[in-house]
C-alpha positions in Angstrom: 7.4 -7.1 22.9 7.3 -10.6 21.5 10.3 -12.6 20.3 10.6 -14.4 17.0 12.9 -17.3 16.2 13.7 -18.2 12.6 15.4 -21.5 12.0 17.3 -23.0 9.0 18.4 -19.8 7.4 20.9 -20.2 4.6 24.5 -19.0 5.3 24.3 -16.8 2.2 21.2 -15.1 3.5 22.9 -14.5 6.9 25.9 -13.0 5.1 23.8 -10.7 3.0 21.8 -9.7 6.1 25.0 -8.9 8.0 26.3 -6.8 5.1 23.0 -4.9 4.7 22.9 -4.3 8.5 26.5 -3.0 8.5 25.8 -0.7 5.5 22.7 0.7 7.3 24.6 1.1 10.6 22.3 -1.3 12.4 22.6 -4.6 14.2 21.3 -7.7 12.4 18.4 -7.8 14.8 17.5 -4.1 14.0 17.9 -4.7 10.3 15.5 -7.7 10.5 12.9 -5.6 12.4 13.1 -3.0 9.7 12.8 -5.5 6.9 9.7 -7.1 8.5 8.1 -3.7 9.2 8.8 -2.4 5.6 7.6 -5.7 4.1 4.3 -5.6 6.0 3.8 -1.9 5.3 4.3 -2.5 1.5 1.7 -5.3 1.7 -0.7 -2.9 3.5 -0.2 -0.2 0.8 -0.8 -2.7 -1.9 -4.1 -3.8 -0.3 -5.2 -0.2 0.0 -4.5 0.5 -3.7 -6.3 -2.7 -4.6 -9.3 -1.5 -2.6 -9.1 2.0 -4.3 -9.0 0.3 -7.7 -12.1 -1.8 -6.8 -14.0 1.3 -5.7 -12.9 3.2 -8.9 -14.2 0.3 -11.0 -17.5 0.4 -9.2 -17.8 4.2 -9.7 -17.0 4.0 -13.4 -19.6 1.2 -13.8 -22.2 3.4 -12.1 -21.6 6.4 -14.3 -21.1 4.4 -17.6 -24.9 3.9 -17.8 -25.8 7.5 -17.2 -29.0 8.4 -19.1 -28.7 10.6 -22.1 -28.8 14.3 -21.1 -28.1 13.5 -17.4 -25.7 15.9 -15.7 -22.1 15.0 -15.4 -20.3 14.9 -12.1 -18.5 18.2 -13.1 -21.8 19.9 -13.8 -23.3 18.8 -10.5 -20.3 20.0 -8.6 -20.4 23.4 -10.4 -24.2 23.7 -9.6 -23.5 22.9 -6.0 -20.8 25.5 -5.8 -23.0 28.2 -7.4 -25.8 27.5 -4.9 -23.6 28.4 -1.9 
């Protein structure tokens, strides 16, 4: 595994990290690894939700201009099920 060095960390941040690590029963190093992992995971989740929202917007835009009398998605699904 790689190593990471962080310089110029405020004493207050170090004290809070020590307290958090102790509360979670971990070393400061383990606590930092968890904080980094969780932070990157949250960013990844936010990216996935943003992509979902983008695709949902596209889907809505495609169905908003449906010609009058055209079947809805629910009707098409029902027909597909009945054909089986």
